[in-house]
N, C-alpha and C positions, 0 to 999 in steps of 0.2 A: 504494500500500500504506500503510495507516495502522495505528497502534498506540494503545493507551490512553494518553491524555495528550499526543498528538502536537501538538495545538493550542497547548498551553502551551510545549512545547519550541520550536516554530517561532516563536511570538510573541516569545521571548526572543532571537532571532537579530538581529544587526545586518544592515544592507543588503548587506554584502559577506561574509556567512558562510553556510554551508550545514551540514546535518547529514550526517555520513558514518557508515556502518554497517559492522559486521563481524559475521558474514559479509556480503558485498555483497548488495544486493537481488536481483541476478540469479542468486544461488545457490539450490540446492534447499532448503538449510537455512533460509534467510531466507524463501523463499516459503511454507514450511510453518509458520513461527513468527516473523513479523516482530517481535512483541513481545519475543521472546527475543534479539534482536540487541543488540550493544553499540553505542551511539550516542554521538557527540560532535560538538560544533560545531567547524568548521575554517574557515579563510579560503577563500573561493571560489577564489582563485588556486591554493592547494594542491590542492584537489579537481580542478580542471581539469588541473593538471600530472599528477596521478595517472592521470586518464583517458587523457591522451595517451600516457603511459608504458605503461599497460596495453595500449592498442590496439597500440602498437609491438611489445610482447613477443609478441602473438598474431598479428602480421602483418596487423592490421586498419588501415584508413585512419584517420588522425588525425581527431578530431572537426571540424576546420576552424577557420578564423579566428574568434575570438570577441571580438576587440577587447581593449582594456586593461581589466583588472578590478582 
């Protein structure tokens, strides 16, 4: 999923940063209007931690070992 200006936002990231979005990309709202999401750069470690926590809350398997980031 891309939004206007995504290349500029991504180019500004460091090697250990990612863009997080709210509402999340898997939500209906985001799928309908990804350009309308709130985006911010966060450390990759924080995003992975969020994903593991989210999976646990919904009884899903953890994403697996990803190594040290």
